[in-house]
Backbone and ligand atoms as CSV (ligand in chain L), in Angstrom:
chain,resi,resn,atom,element,x,y,z
A,1,PRO,N,N,127.942,101.737,97.222
A,1,PRO,CA,C,127.340,102.153,95.956
A,1,PRO,C,C,125.915,102.676,96.168
A,2,LEU,N,N,125.436,103.437,95.224
A,2,LEU,CA,C,124.131,104.055,95.347
A,2,LEU,C,C,123.030,103.008,95.144
A,3,ASP,N,N,122.184,102.893,96.131
A,3,ASP,CA,C,121.069,101.933,96.056
A,3,ASP,C,C,119.813,102.702,95.638
A,4,LYS,N,N,119.370,102.429,94.418
A,4,LYS,CA,C,118.267,103.178,93.823
A,4,LYS,C,C,116.961,103.054,94.624
A,5,ASP,N,N,116.703,101.863,95.165
A,5,ASP,CA,C,115.473,101.664,95.937
A,5,ASP,C,C,115.535,102.385,97.286
A,6,GLU,N,N,116.681,102.265,97.944
A,6,GLU,CA,C,116.866,102.930,99.242
A,6,GLU,C,C,116.753,104.443,99.063
A,7,LEU,N,N,117.424,104.940,98.037
A,7,LEU,CA,C,117.368,106.370,97.725
A,7,LEU,C,C,115.921,106.782,97.434
A,8,GLY,N,N,115.213,105.965,96.682
A,8,GLY,CA,C,113.831,106.270,96.316
A,8,GLY,C,C,112.939,106.365,97.543
A,9,ARG,N,N,113.023,105.367,98.425
A,9,ARG,CA,C,112.191,105.387,99.642
A,9,ARG,C,C,112.480,106.614,100.485
A,10,ALA,N,N,113.774,106.900,100.682
A,10,ALA,CA,C,114.164,108.066,101.502
A,10,ALA,C,C,113.670,109.357,100.859
A,11,THR,N,N,113.775,109.437,99.542
A,11,THR,CA,C,113.389,110.666,98.838
A,11,THR,C,C,111.879,110.863,98.877
A,12,TRP,N,N,111.119,109.801,98.611
A,12,TRP,CA,C,109.655,109.928,98.657
A,12,TRP,C,C,109.225,110.328,100.061
A,13,SER,N,N,109.875,109.752,101.063
A,13,SER,CA,C,109.542,110.080,102.444
A,13,SER,C,C,109.752,111.584,102.681
A,14,PHE,N,N,110.877,112.089,102.223
A,14,PHE,CA,C,111.148,113.524,102.360
A,14,PHE,C,C,110.114,114.356,101.585
A,15,LEU,N,N,109.888,114.016,100.325
A,15,LEU,CA,C,108.992,114.829,99.494
A,15,LEU,C,C,107.553,114.819,100.011
A,16,HIS,N,N,107.037,113.631,100.360
A,16,HIS,CA,C,105.640,113.568,100.840
A,16,HIS,C,C,105.490,114.279,102.187
A,17,THR,N,N,106.526,114.168,103.034
A,17,THR,CA,C,106.459,114.850,104.328
A,17,THR,C,C,106.509,116.365,104.123
A,18,MET,N,N,107.345,116.798,103.213
A,18,MET,CA,C,107.417,118.237,102.912
A,18,MET,C,C,106.057,118.739,102.416
A,19,ALA,N,N,105.403,117.953,101.555
A,19,ALA,CA,C,104.080,118.338,101.041
A,19,ALA,C,C,103.053,118.357,102.178
A,20,ALA,N,N,103.140,117.387,103.073
A,20,ALA,CA,C,102.163,117.268,104.167
A,20,ALA,C,C,102.227,118.453,105.125
A,21,TYR,N,N,103.379,119.127,105.169
A,21,TYR,CA,C,103.545,120.277,106.066
A,21,TYR,C,C,103.665,121.602,105.319
A,22,PHE,N,N,103.346,121.569,104.034
A,22,PHE,CA,C,103.328,122.813,103.243
A,22,PHE,C,C,102.133,123.642,103.730
A,23,PRO,N,N,102.223,124.988,103.683
A,23,PRO,CA,C,101.098,125.808,104.174
A,23,PRO,C,C,99.777,125.493,103.442
A,24,ASP,N,N,98.672,125.544,104.195
A,24,ASP,CA,C,97.348,125.308,103.605
A,24,ASP,C,C,97.087,126.279,102.466
A,25,ASN,N,N,97.399,127.531,102.696
A,25,ASN,CA,C,97.272,128.557,101.663
A,25,ASN,C,C,98.630,129.201,101.466
A,26,ALA,N,N,99.340,128.754,100.443
A,26,ALA,CA,C,100.696,129.261,100.221
A,26,ALA,C,C,100.640,130.659,99.620
A,27,THR,N,N,101.594,131.491,100.008
A,27,THR,CA,C,101.702,132.817,99.397
A,27,THR,C,C,102.236,132.638,97.973
A,28,LYS,N,N,102.126,133.701,97.199
A,28,LYS,CA,C,102.636,133.660,95.812
A,28,LYS,C,C,104.108,133.271,95.804
A,29,VAL,N,N,104.854,133.820,96.747
A,29,VAL,CA,C,106.290,133.532,96.820
A,29,VAL,C,C,106.512,132.050,97.148
A,30,GLN,N,N,105.775,131.537,98.126
A,30,GLN,CA,C,105.919,130.118,98.486
A,30,GLN,C,C,105.549,129.209,97.316
A,31,GLN,N,N,104.494,129.591,96.585
A,31,GLN,CA,C,104.078,128.792,95.426
A,31,GLN,C,C,105.188,128.754,94.383
A,32,LYS,N,N,105.747,129.909,94.103
A,32,LYS,CA,C,106.817,130.002,93.110
A,32,LYS,C,C,108.037,129.221,93.544
A,33,GLU,N,N,108.384,129.362,94.823
A,33,GLU,CA,C,109.577,128.692,95.333
A,33,GLU,C,C,109.426,127.175,95.280
A,34,MET,N,N,108.260,126.680,95.697
A,34,MET,CA,C,108.088,125.221,95.718
A,34,MET,C,C,108.049,124.654,94.294
A,35,SER,N,N,107.444,125.383,93.364
A,35,SER,CA,C,107.448,124.934,91.964
A,35,SER,C,C,108.884,124.883,91.439
A,36,ALA,N,N,109.647,125.918,91.747
A,36,ALA,CA,C,111.037,125.975,91.294
A,36,ALA,C,C,111.840,124.850,91.944
A,37,PHE,N,N,111.600,124.633,93.229
A,37,PHE,CA,C,112.316,123.567,93.943
A,37,PHE,C,C,112.094,122.223,93.255
A,38,MET,N,N,110.842,121.916,92.930
A,38,MET,CA,C,110.536,120.613,92.323
A,38,MET,C,C,111.205,120.466,90.957
A,39,LYS,N,N,111.231,121.553,90.206
A,39,LYS,CA,C,111.849,121.495,88.874
A,39,LYS,C,C,113.356,121.305,88.989
A,40,ILE,N,N,113.957,121.989,89.937
A,40,ILE,CA,C,115.407,121.862,90.121
A,40,ILE,C,C,115.729,120.486,90.699
A,41,PHE,N,N,114.911,120.041,91.666
A,41,PHE,CA,C,115.072,118.695,92.231
A,41,PHE,C,C,115.109,117.657,91.103
A,42,ALA,N,N,114.181,117.806,90.156
A,42,ALA,CA,C,114.056,116.839,89.056
A,42,ALA,C,C,115.297,116.828,88.157
A,43,LYS,N,N,116.046,117.909,88.188
A,43,LYS,CA,C,117.266,117.960,87.379
A,43,LYS,C,C,118.422,117.254,88.054
A,44,TYR,N,N,118.434,117.294,89.390
A,44,TYR,CA,C,119.611,116.813,90.107
A,44,TYR,C,C,119.382,115.514,90.859
A,45,TYR,N,N,118.202,114.922,90.735
A,45,TYR,CA,C,117.961,113.652,91.422
A,45,TYR,C,C,119.010,112.650,90.934
A,46,PRO,N,N,119.776,112.044,91.875
A,46,PRO,CA,C,120.940,111.264,91.449
A,46,PRO,C,C,120.652,109.852,90.940
A,47,CYS,N,N,119.718,109.760,90.022
A,47,CYS,CA,C,119.459,108.516,89.279
A,47,CYS,C,C,119.071,109.051,87.918
A,48,GLU,N,N,119.964,108.914,86.974
A,48,GLU,CA,C,119.844,109.660,85.724
A,48,GLU,C,C,118.546,109.392,84.961
A,49,HIS,N,N,118.220,108.107,84.749
A,49,HIS,CA,C,117.007,107.840,83.962
A,49,HIS,C,C,115.748,108.190,84.749
A,50,CYS,N,N,115.803,108.045,86.095
A,50,CYS,CA,C,114.658,108.459,86.926
A,50,CYS,C,C,114.438,109.962,86.762
A,51,ALA,N,N,115.535,110.710,86.845
A,51,ALA,CA,C,115.467,112.165,86.755
A,51,ALA,C,C,114.914,112.595,85.394
A,52,LYS,N,N,115.369,111.937,84.340
A,52,LYS,CA,C,114.902,112.283,82.987
A,52,LYS,C,C,113.390,112.125,82.874
A,53,ASP,N,N,112.892,110.946,83.306
A,53,ASP,CA,C,111.451,110.687,83.241
A,53,ASP,C,C,110.671,111.661,84.118
A,54,PHE,N,N,111.222,111.951,85.289
A,54,PHE,CA,C,110.510,112.843,86.214
A,54,PHE,C,C,110.422,114.267,85.639
A,55,GLN,N,N,111.461,114.687,84.954
A,55,GLN,CA,C,111.417,116.007,84.315
A,55,GLN,C,C,110.311,116.068,83.261
A,56,VAL,N,N,110.148,114.981,82.513
A,56,VAL,CA,C,109.085,114.920,81.502
A,56,VAL,C,C,107.715,114.981,82.199
A,57,SER,N,N,107.553,114.200,83.274
A,57,SER,CA,C,106.281,114.183,84.021
A,57,SER,C,C,105.930,115.572,84.539
A,58,ILE,N,N,106.935,116.270,85.071
A,58,ILE,CA,C,106.701,117.614,85.614
A,58,ILE,C,C,106.324,118.603,84.512
A,59,LYS,N,N,106.913,118.410,83.361
A,59,LYS,CA,C,106.564,119.282,82.230
A,59,LYS,C,C,105.110,119.062,81.834
A,60,GLU,N,N,104.694,117.793,81.829
A,60,GLU,CA,C,103.319,117.456,81.449
A,60,GLU,C,C,102.311,117.897,82.501
A,61,SER,N,N,102.635,117.705,83.772
A,61,SER,CA,C,101.765,118.237,84.835
A,61,SER,C,C,102.602,119.001,85.849
A,62,PRO,N,N,102.645,120.318,85.661
A,62,PRO,CA,C,103.437,121.188,86.527
A,62,PRO,C,C,102.977,121.115,87.989
A,63,PRO,N,N,103.892,121.326,88.923
A,63,PRO,CA,C,103.577,121.249,90.350
A,63,PRO,C,C,102.373,122.118,90.734
A,64,ALA,N,N,101.432,121.534,91.495
A,64,ALA,CA,C,100.272,122.274,91.998
A,64,ALA,C,C,100.623,122.752,93.395
A,65,THR,N,N,100.942,124.034,93.513
A,65,THR,CA,C,101.499,124.500,94.783
A,65,THR,C,C,100.671,125.585,95.474
A,66,VAL,N,N,99.359,125.675,95.145
A,66,VAL,CA,C,98.565,126.719,95.824
A,66,VAL,C,C,98.428,126.438,97.317
A,67,GLY,N,N,98.531,125.179,97.701
A,67,GLY,CA,C,98.443,124.847,99.127
A,67,GLY,C,C,98.716,123.384,99.367
A,68,ARG,N,N,98.738,123.038,100.656
A,68,ARG,CA,C,99.097,121.700,101.106
A,68,ARG,C,C,98.318,120.582,100.410
A,69,GLU,N,N,96.985,120.748,100.363
A,69,GLU,CA,C,96.139,119.682,99.812
A,69,GLU,C,C,96.470,119.402,98.350
A,70,GLU,N,N,96.547,120.475,97.582
A,70,GLU,CA,C,96.807,120.358,96.147
A,70,GLU,C,C,98.197,119.791,95.891
A,71,PHE,N,N,99.149,120.267,96.671
A,71,PHE,CA,C,100.531,119.838,96.466
A,71,PHE,C,C,100.693,118.354,96.839
A,72,SER,N,N,100.068,117.948,97.941
A,72,SER,CA,C,100.146,116.543,98.369
A,72,SER,C,C,99.522,115.625,97.315
A,73,LEU,N,N,98.397,116.075,96.768
A,73,LEU,CA,C,97.707,115.268,95.755
A,73,LEU,C,C,98.544,115.187,94.470
A,74,TRP,N,N,99.096,116.312,94.081
A,74,TRP,CA,C,99.944,116.332,92.882
A,74,TRP,C,C,101.115,115.358,93.028
A,75,LEU,N,N,101.757,115.408,94.197
A,75,LEU,CA,C,102.920,114.553,94.425
A,75,LEU,C,C,102.516,113.079,94.460
A,76,CYS,N,N,101.353,112.812,95.035
A,76,CYS,CA,C,100.832,111.440,95.064
A,76,CYS,C,C,100.650,110.929,93.635
A,77,LYS,N,N,100.129,111.784,92.780
A,77,LYS,CA,C,99.915,111.391,91.376
A,77,LYS,C,C,101.249,111.158,90.666
A,78,MET,N,N,102.218,111.995,90.955
A,78,MET,CA,C,103.555,111.821,90.357
A,78,MET,C,C,104.160,110.487,90.811
A,79,HIS,N,N,104.009,110.211,92.110
A,79,HIS,CA,C,104.550,108.959,92.659
A,79,HIS,C,C,103.811,107.766,92.034
A,80,ASN,N,N,102.511,107.904,91.858
A,80,ASN,CA,C,101.745,106.810,91.230
A,80,ASN,C,C,102.186,106.572,89.787
A,81,GLU,N,N,102.580,107.637,89.123
A,81,GLU,CA,C,103.077,107.481,87.756
A,81,GLU,C,C,104.334,106.607,87.754
A,82,VAL,N,N,105.206,106.849,88.723
A,82,VAL,CA,C,106.422,106.030,88.860
A,82,VAL,C,C,106.027,104.597,89.262
A,83,ASN,N,N,105.074,104.482,90.183
A,83,ASN,CA,C,104.601,103.147,90.598
A,83,ASN,C,C,104.119,102.350,89.384
A,84,ARG,N,N,103.335,103.017,88.543
A,84,ARG,CA,C,102.802,102.363,87.344
A,84,ARG,C,C,103.926,101.879,86.442
A,85,LYS,N,N,104.883,102.765,86.238
A,85,LYS,CA,C,106.017,102.448,85.373
A,85,LYS,C,C,106.779,101.230,85.880
A,86,LEU,N,N,106.866,101.104,87.229
A,86,LEU,CA,C,107.636,100.007,87.820
A,86,LEU,C,C,106.777,98.772,88.095
A,87,GLY,N,N,105.494,98.845,87.737
A,87,GLY,CA,C,104.603,97.710,87.974
A,87,GLY,C,C,104.227,97.540,89.436
A,88,LYS,N,N,104.320,98.634,90.209
A,88,LYS,CA,C,103.923,98.591,91.630
A,88,LYS,C,C,102.462,98.989,91.751
A,89,PRO,N,N,101.788,98.557,92.832
A,89,PRO,CA,C,100.380,98.950,92.999
A,89,PRO,C,C,100.239,100.467,93.174
A,90,GLU,N,N,99.107,101.008,92.739
A,90,GLU,CA,C,98.848,102.432,92.913
A,90,GLU,C,C,98.442,102.699,94.354
A,91,PHE,N,N,98.830,103.857,94.840
A,91,PHE,CA,C,98.509,104.280,96.194
A,91,PHE,C,C,97.204,105.081,96.135
A,92,ASP,N,N,96.316,104.877,97.129
A,92,ASP,CA,C,95.059,105.620,97.202
A,92,ASP,C,C,95.355,107.029,97.715
A,93,CYS,N,N,95.276,108.010,96.809
A,93,CYS,CA,C,95.657,109.377,97.172
A,93,CYS,C,C,94.732,110.006,98.211
A,94,GLY,N,N,93.596,109.407,98.460
A,94,GLY,CA,C,92.723,109.865,99.540
A,94,GLY,C,C,93.327,109.576,100.913
A,95,ARG,N,N,94.360,108.774,100.954
A,95,ARG,CA,C,94.961,108.398,102.238
A,95,ARG,C,C,96.334,109.024,102.459
A,96,VAL,N,N,96.617,110.054,101.702
A,96,VAL,CA,C,97.961,110.620,101.739
A,96,VAL,C,C,98.273,111.314,103.080
A,97,ASP,N,N,97.273,111.978,103.668
A,97,ASP,CA,C,97.490,112.623,104.978
A,97,ASP,C,C,97.686,111.590,106.074
A,98,GLU,N,N,96.891,110.536,105.961
A,98,GLU,CA,C,96.984,109.455,106.936
A,98,GLU,C,C,98.402,108.875,106.931
A,99,ARG,N,N,98.931,108.692,105.734
A,99,ARG,CA,C,100.258,108.076,105.605
A,99,ARG,C,C,101.382,109.028,106.013
A,100,TRP,N,N,101.273,110.280,105.607
A,100,TRP,CA,C,102.419,111.178,105.746
A,100,TRP,C,C,102.269,112.285,106.777
A,101,ARG,N,N,101.093,112.426,107.400
A,101,ARG,CA,C,100.955,113.503,108.378
A,101,ARG,C,C,100.374,113.005,109.689
A,102,ASP,N,N,99.203,112.370,109.596
A,102,ASP,CA,C,98.501,112.000,110.823
A,102,ASP,C,C,98.935,110.646,111.367
A,103,GLY,N,N,99.489,109.811,110.511
A,103,GLY,CA,C,99.875,108.473,110.952
A,103,GLY,C,C,98.782,107.464,110.689
A,104,TRP,N,N,99.163,106.260,110.334
A,104,TRP,CA,C,98.198,105.182,110.077
A,104,TRP,C,C,97.470,104.826,111.368
A,105,GLU,N,N,96.300,104.224,111.229
A,105,GLU,CA,C,95.511,103.766,112.384
A,105,GLU,C,C,96.240,102.689,113.192
A,106,ASP,N,N,96.845,101.707,112.473
A,106,ASP,CA,C,97.418,100.551,113.197
A,106,ASP,C,C,98.831,100.808,113.745
L,1,FAD,P1,P,108.322,103.594,97.341
L,1,FAD,O1,O,107.758,103.748,95.981
L,1,FAD,O2,O,109.703,104.135,97.594
L,1,FAD,O3,O,107.301,104.269,98.350
L,1,FAD,C1,C,107.606,104.464,99.729
L,1,FAD,C2,C,106.300,104.493,100.512
L,1,FAD,O4,O,105.508,105.568,100.045
L,1,FAD,C3,C,105.414,103.277,100.285
L,1,FAD,O5,O,105.737,102.257,101.177
L,1,FAD,C4,C,104.015,103.809,100.515
L,1,FAD,O6,O,103.676,103.783,101.881
L,1,FAD,C5,C,104.125,105.246,100.109
L,1,FAD,N1,N,103.563,105.501,98.782
L,1,FAD,C6,C,103.583,104.712,97.673
L,1,FAD,N2,N,103.007,105.323,96.642
L,1,FAD,C7,C,102.607,106.538,97.087
L,1,FAD,C8,C,101.936,107.629,96.469
L,1,FAD,N3,N,101.561,107.612,95.182
L,1,FAD,N4,N,101.668,108.723,97.226
L,1,FAD,C9,C,102.033,108.768,98.528
L,1,FAD,N5,N,102.681,107.776,99.168
L,1,FAD,C10,C,102.964,106.661,98.451
L,1,FAD,N6,N,113.041,103.618,90.558
L,1,FAD,C11,C,113.286,102.960,89.397
L,1,FAD,O7,O,113.638,101.780,89.416
L,1,FAD,N7,N,113.119,103.595,88.183
L,1,FAD,C12,C,112.738,104.903,88.103
L,1,FAD,O8,O,112.617,105.448,87.017
L,1,FAD,C13,C,112.500,105.615,89.323
L,1,FAD,N8,N,112.151,106.924,89.309
L,1,FAD,C14,C,112.032,107.602,90.482
L,1,FAD,C15,C,111.743,108.967,90.465
L,1,FAD,C16,C,111.664,109.690,91.638
L,1,FAD,C17,C,111.395,111.176,91.598
L,1,FAD,C18,C,111.864,109.043,92.895
L,1,FAD,C19,C,111.811,109.828,94.180
L,1,FAD,C20,C,112.122,107.678,92.921
L,1,FAD,C21,C,112.205,106.933,91.736
L,1,FAD,N9,N,112.464,105.567,91.744
L,1,FAD,C22,C,112.667,104.914,90.554
L,1,FAD,C23,C,112.476,104.792,93.008
L,1,FAD,C24,C,111.100,104.124,93.216
L,1,FAD,O9,O,110.041,105.064,93.072
L,1,FAD,C25,C,110.959,103.506,94.624
L,1,FAD,O10,O,111.320,104.457,95.606
L,1,FAD,C26,C,111.777,102.250,94.835
L,1,FAD,O11,O,111.513,101.324,93.800
L,1,FAD,C27,C,111.438,101.608,96.201
L,1,FAD,O12,O,110.065,101.278,96.189
L,1,FAD,P2,P,109.196,100.857,97.424
L,1,FAD,O13,O,108.312,99.760,96.928
L,1,FAD,O14,O,110.057,100.567,98.606
L,1,FAD,O15,O,108.246,102.087,97.788
């Protein structure tokens, strides 16, 4: 059966890693494509109520896709919104590269 937590961890790992390797300065086409990808992703994420809420969040704050930094920060904020909803601690978005690109110190 589908494990919502396992799916969530795997998905966040994919999304944050994708953001961490997005071009520093995305072309207009890349910006459009990544925005479209996130909107379509939000429609088909296989957890119905998660997908519904995420679509609302994206409508309220559309994907920031001008480049890697902005996109990583936007995604961190989206993830924190879910964290808040679930009563999980907020992640320090200043450490997003450390977590998803450069690797933690320890
Ligand atoms: P996760 O939240 O899965 O995080 C994985 C790792 O990411 C953490 O260990 C941490 O190192 C890092 N991290 C944490 N916060 C951030 C951040 N803000 N920015 C960058 N890195 C971070 N579950 C539900 O029960 N209800 C929902 O409505 C729901 N909606 C979801 C919507 C989406 C789009 C996704 C992808 C998942 C959703 N989930 C939902 C799953 C939920 O977010 C968690 O993945 C799941 O509860 C497992 O949590 P976790 O504590 O293992 O860490």
